[in-house]
Each structure stands twice: as structure tokens, then as C-alpha cells.
N, C-alpha and C positions, 0 to 999 in steps of 0.2 A: 215293262217299262215303255216299250212301244203305245200301249195305250196311254199309257198314264201322261208324256210328252204334248200332245195333246191337248190336252184334256189342261192340263196346267195352262197349256198357252191361249187356248180359248178363255182360261176365267182370266188371266192375263187383260186380257185381248179386252175383256166385257167390262172389267174393270175401269181400264185405261177410257176406253169409252165411255162409260159411265160417269165418270170425274170427269172428262172433258165435257159434257153435257151441261153435267150441270152448274159446274161454271159459265160454259158461255151462255146457259138459260138466264144464267145471272143477272151476267153483262148486259143482254138483250132488254130483260124486262129495267135495267137500270137506263140506259139507252135512251127506252120507249119513257122515263117520265118527263123526257124534254115536249116542251109542247110540237102537236102536230100543225108548220105549217111552210111545209117544204113544198114547193114547186117541181112538178112533173116533167113537163114539158120539152119538147125537141128533142124523143130519145136517143134519134142518129146522131144526133152532136152529144149524147152522155157517150153511148159506147163509142164512140170516139175516140174520148179520152182516157176515155177504159184502157185503150187499144193503145194508145201514145203515150201517157202518163202508167198507170198503174202496170201496163203488158211492158210497152218497150220503152219507159224510162227517159222517155226523149228528155223532161229538165235537168238528171242525173248529168245526161253529156257535156253542160254548157262547163264541168272538168272533166276532158275524158278518159285522164288515167283512172282516179277513183270511179268512173263510173261502169271503167273498163272490168277494175278489180272487184267493178258489188255484183256486175254482171254473171263472171265469172262465179261467183255464190249463188244468185240468183235463178242460174242456168243448171246449177248444179243440185239445188234445193229441190227445180223440178223435174229435173229427169231422173236424176237417182231416187225418186220417189216408185221409178217400176219396181226399179231391184229390191223396193222395200217390198214392193208388192207380191214376190215372188216368194219372199224370208215369209211374211203372211201367211200365204197360201200354202207353203212349207210344213210350215207350225199348226196350219191348221188341220193339213191332212199327213203329217208323219211321216213327207215321202220328203227328197235331197233335190234342187235345183228339178222344180216338178217344170219349169219351160222348156228347160234340156232335150223333150225330146221334140218337141215343138219345130224347133230353131233350129237346130242341128249344128251343121256348119255357121252359123250365123251366130251361136252364140257367142263365142268367145269374143267375136266383135264387137255384140255389145256391153259384156262387162267391161272389154277394156275402154271404149268410150265413158261407161260409167265409170272406171278407174283412173283414168286420166283425168275428168269433171270432179272426182274427189280429191284428187292429189290435185288439180287446181286449187281446191275450196282451201288444204290445209293450207299452202301455199296463203294461199289471201289470208286466212284466218290469223295467220304468223306476222301477216304486215299488219296487216290491222292493231294487232294486236301489241308493234312497236311504234304505228300511231298515238294511241292513245298514251301508251304507258313512258314513251323513252324520246320521244320526238315531241310530245306533248303536240301536238297542233293542237291552236288556239279556241277553237269553237267545239275541242273534243276533249276541253281542261277547265273547262270554266267552271265556274261555284257551281251553277243550274246543277250540274252532273256531281256535289259533292256526295260521299257518302255508300247508298245502295244504288242511285242510276247506276254512277260507274261503274261498281260491282255488277250489275246487271249483265253490263254491255260488256264488262270484260268474259264474266262466267257461259255468259253466250258461244262466246267465239272457242274458249275452252273447251268447252263440249264439243260444238263441231268436231274440234282437232282430235278431240276424245272416237267418236262416232266414228270418223275415216280413217283413224290407225286400227282400230278393232276391223270393219269392212274390209282393211288389206291385210289383217294380221287374221280373219278367216278366211278370205282365199289362197294366201300363203298355203297357211295346213292343208287345203284343201288340196292344192297341186302338187305337193310332197306326198298327200295320201295316194293321188291318181300315180307319183310316181312311183309307189310299192304294188302297188295295185289293190289296195281296200277294200273290201266289202260297201256298196253303196256307195263310190263313191267315182260316179263313169266320165271318161276320158270326155277333158271340156275345151281340149288345146290351152293352148301358154298364157299368162292375162302380164299384161306388158309392167304394173307395176309388181302388183306382190308377188311376182319370181322373181324377184329379187333378193324375198327372205325367204326364198328353197334351201339355198345355200347353207341355213343357219339353220335351216329345220330337220336337215335332213337326214341327221345326228339323230337324232331323237328315234324313241319303239315307235308304232302302231301304235300302241294303247293312248300315248302320251302325244302323240297327234293328235288323235280326235279328242278329248281331251280340251284343249286349246287353239281346235276349228271349233267344237260345239259351245265352249266357253266364251271365245268372241261372238258366236252366232248369237247364244243369249244376251249375252252384257250389248253387244251389237241395238236388239231388236226392243229390249228391255229402256237403254237408251233412247229410242225413236220415242217411244211414250213418254217416259219421264217428260222429253222435248213438248209432245204433243202438249201438254198437262200441264207446262210451266209458259206456253205461249198468254195462256190469258191473262199471265203475273206476271208478264212481262212487256218491255216497249217492245216485242218483236212479234207480238199481233197485229202489227200492223202488214205482216205476213196476208194475214185475210182481209183485215179491214181497209186496204189500200186502195184495195177496186170497187168496193159502193162507196168510195170516201173520192173516189175517182168520178164516179159517178154523178154525186149528187154534186160536186164541185161546181162554183159560178158561173154560169154562161155569157151574162152581164158583162158589158164595159169593167175593167180594173178599176178600182176605184169608186164606183158608184154607189150610194149611200144607200142604205136601205131607208126610208122614212116610217114612221108610224103610220097611216092613214087617218086613225081617229086625230093626231095631232097637226098632221100637214090641214083637215079642214076643217078644224078651228083657225087656223090662217087664212084659209081662204073661205070661210065664215064674215070673219073681222073685216077681209074687207070689199064681200059681198054680203053683206048680210040679207038679205031677200034671198037667199037660197041654204041659207041653213036651218035644219028640219026640228022641228016644234020638239021630237018624241028620242030624240039622238040620244041614250045612253051615255055616259060617261067612261072613259078605258077603268078597270078599277086600279091600272099597274101600269107604270112607265119602267119600260128599260128590263134589266134583269140584275134581280139578288143572290141570286141561290143558283143553282142547277137546275130547279123544276122552270123558272122562267125563262131559262135559254129554249132553244127548239132539237131538237133531236137530232139536226143534225151536227150542232156542236157539240154536246154531247159525243158524238159517233166519234167526229176528228178528233177528238182531244182521247179518243182509247188508240187513234188510227195514227198518236204522234210516234217517229219510230224517235226522236231526241237526239235528231243529225246536227241537229244546230242551226242549220243555211238561214234559215229564218230571222235569227239573234245575230247572225255574222254579215245579213244586209240591210239590220234594222240601224239608223241613225241615231233614233233611242242611247241602244245599247250602246254602238262607238263610243258615242262621245262622254260615255263612262254613265249614262242615267242607270236610274233601279230598273226601268223595265227591260223586258228579256222575251219576247214572243215565243221563245220556248218555256221559260219556264212559265208562263198561261197557261199554255197545255198539262206540264206536268201539273198546275195545279189543282188546273181541271179537275184531270183526272185524279188526281188524289180525293179531294172531294164526291169525287163519284164515287170512288172504290169504298169508302168511309161512310156514303150511303145504302149502299151496295151491302152493305157490314150491319147497319142497321136495320134493313129491311131483314138481312137472313134470320137475323136473332131474333127481329118483331112479329114480323109478317107485312105490318104494313111500317112506311118511315114512323118512328118518335124522335120529336122535338128533342134537337140536341143541342138547343143555342147558339148555333154557328152557321156561317152561313161563306157563300164562295167569295163574298164581296165584305172585307176585312179579314175575314179569319183565312184567306190564304192569298187573298191577291190584294195591295195594299193601294188607297189614294193616290199616290205617289208613283205606283209605277204605269197606272191608267194616266193621269197628265201626263205622263210624257210620252204618248203614243202621242205622232205628228200625221196619223193617218194617211198616211203614203202609201202603203199597200205592199213593199215593199219586199214583208216578210210573207204574203201569198203570194205572192210573182216568184219570190225564191224556193218555195216549200216544193217536194220532186213531187208532190200529190196534188198541191194545191190545196190544200188546209188553208184554214181562216182563222187564226188567234184575233186577227181586225174585227171578228163578228163579236166573238166573246167580248174582248173590250172594248166597244161602240155600247154593247148590251150596259153595260155595269157601269160605266162611264151614263148613257142616258138614267138609268138608276140613280146615282149619287151625286148627278142635277136636279132634274126632276121630283124623285121620292126626298132626297135628304138636303136642296137646295146648298148644297157642298161643294162650292165650283172657287173658284182664287177671283180677286177683285175684277181683273183686268176682262176674262171670259164672261162677269157679270156685266161689268159696262159695253162688251161688246154682243151680248142677248139685249138689256135694257134699248141699243141704239136700234137691233134689227126687230123690234117690237116695236121703237116708235117711229123710224124713218127708214122701215125697210131698207135699211143697207150696215154694214156694221162701221159705220163714222158718225160724228155724233153731228151731223148736219140735217136741216129738213128736204124731203125731196126738192122741195122751191128752189134750193141756193144748189143745188148738186149739180147745178151746167153755169153756175158764175166763172170758174178758173177758165171758161174757151173766149172769155167776152173779153182779154185785151189781145186775142190772136188774131 
């Protein structure tokens, strides 16, 4: 049996690793279906953004209480992984608490830190469940999250509570076994949280305690490996992608629009025809109609979205009851990406499914409601940009389909003819000042 357990564990670990790699690789391929037009300049500033936004969670602290609660989960997730590393080594080698001989008297200190963090994670998960399902915080009770997104958010919180509870049960049973000097359960010192379970466990037989400890151990690591493979299907993929998303977030001043050089040059050539090249090829498309027309950064950001709703809470269009919700823009883009990924997985290459991101997933009304104020980007904890996607889709809508409201067309016509949004010739522009 001592030889079989490590083999079962290795098979489990290898299966979980392979399944995670397979899904992660498909997501990577799907992301890189986007255009490669990302600038990589100023790596120093970009690493600073990673440290401040992704690691330091700078923007989260605009709401200090929620930021502190999130920090507990975040710190717990990172630091408790050290304990998971010991469990994995134990599983591979067939040993128990493999770090204990090397750390000695400091071992209980480390486990107690993990237990305090685990307890904090459990409490915060309960608080977040209450916020979502009893207090009905507005941005967390939006129609954007109806159906699976709400279930996904609740499920991950419940799973976290179960994993932490198994951790405490495992340590509590371990402590009880140490007290009766059971073989293989070397003294570790008292554990600050799980020791509270010992009085209730002490009346059980040694065999029952071993069964409880081993069952909790196996269920804990199986749950962690299952969580690993759940990540790519969940909004919690942001745990990984928040870091590259922060790195590639815009360095330009907030609100700066990205012009199409080909279109911009046409305007410049109209103003000075002598500069127009004779062999310039016209652009093949304008803007984006589907995910293939967006750049890979846009697609990565769609996968990075944590659906927190801060973007929509800050959006003036959403606040005033318009159909637009920046969070929904990111979620719709990710839904389309997942559909394309399944298509590729089934057919090796993408087979036209007669659908597009524009119209099938994101409506004209949503795009027209955007004021391009940049509030969504400013509010996002890692500076994801729904605005970039909106602008590209709207550019396609207007320049490819000539689909714009009459008042917009009047403005475009005035800019084209008068070089300003108003219906006045350039010669008459200063007439208002003559009477001053």
C-alpha cells in the first residue's frame, strides 16, 4: 500500500497537469488569433505597473475595506501554496510532513501562519457570499451576472471554504494522532486553529483518526488540482492573466485614441495632396467585426476580466440606464472566444459559423451608448480596456457598414468639408469675435 499511494498520486498529478496544459494551450492559441500590433516599449514602466496593479493591487485600495478583504484571499492563495508544495512532495515520496526535519521548531510557526491565513480566507469568503447573495451589492447583482457567471462566483467561494475546512480537519486529526503517539505522526507543536478540533476528535480510535486525516489530505489535494483545472473555464483565470494584462496595459495618457494610420494619412493627403504616395495600398478592413480583427492584447484582456463590475459602476452610460455595460463587453468577447476555441478544437482550424462578435454578441445600441470617457479603464483594478474593443467595433460599424445615427453623419460630413464638427466654413470661423 505504501508503494501504491505515491503511484496513484503521481497519476493524479500528471493527469491534472496534462488537462490544465491542454486547456491553457488552447486559450493561448485562441488569444493569438488576434492581430500582432502590440508595442513593447518602456519595459521599466511596464514592470512597475505589474508591481503596483497586479501584485500591489493599487487600484483596489480606492475602496480600502474591500481591498483589505481581497488582500487576505490574495495573500492566502499565494502563501498557502507553500503548504501545497509540501503536500505534493509528501504525495510523490510517500512521506509525511517532509519539511518538518529540515525546519524543526520553526515548522509549527509556518503552519500557524498558514492556518491564520486559511481562517482569514474562510471568513472573507463567507463575507463575500453574503455581499453577493444577501446584501445584493448593486454591481454584483447586475443582470450581466445572471445565470452561470453568478453561479461561477458563488461556486469558487464555496470551494475555497471547503478546501480551507479540509486543511483544518487534516491538521486537527494530525494533532490528535500526535497526542496518542501514532506511528508516522511526529510531534510538530500545537496548531493555533485546528487544535480547537482536537477535543472533539480525541474520543475516536486511532484507526478512525488516520482515516479522517488521510481522507482530508486526499480530498484537499484533489480539490486543489480540480480548482487548477477549473481556472481556465472560470473568471478566476485572472489570477494568472492579471500579471501580463497589467504589463501590457496602456502607457499613453488616459483617453488618448488610437488612430488608424491609413485613415489618418488619407486626411493628411487630402490637406496636402503633394505628399500622397502613388503606390499606397488601401486598407483591407476598418476596425473589428470579429475577434480575428482585434489585437491579441484585447483578447487576453477578455480572458483576464474578473467580472468585478467596477467598470460598469463607473460608466455614465450604465449609470443612466443605457444598454451598455463595459463588463458585459468583456464577458461577451470572452464568450465569443470560447466559442471560437471550441470550433478550432473540433475542426483543427476555424470553420466559419456565420457569427461575429459585432451584432451576434454585442449590439449596435451598446456601442452607440459609449461616451469614450475612459472611466471603465480607470476603474479596472488592472487597467483592462473595454473601450479599445468598443472603439474597434464601432469603427467597423461606421466605416464598413456606414451604420451611424444621422447626427453623427452630420458631424462626420462637417469635419470632412469644414475641418470642424460645426456647419461653418473655415473662413467664417472667427466671425463671432468681430463684435467684441
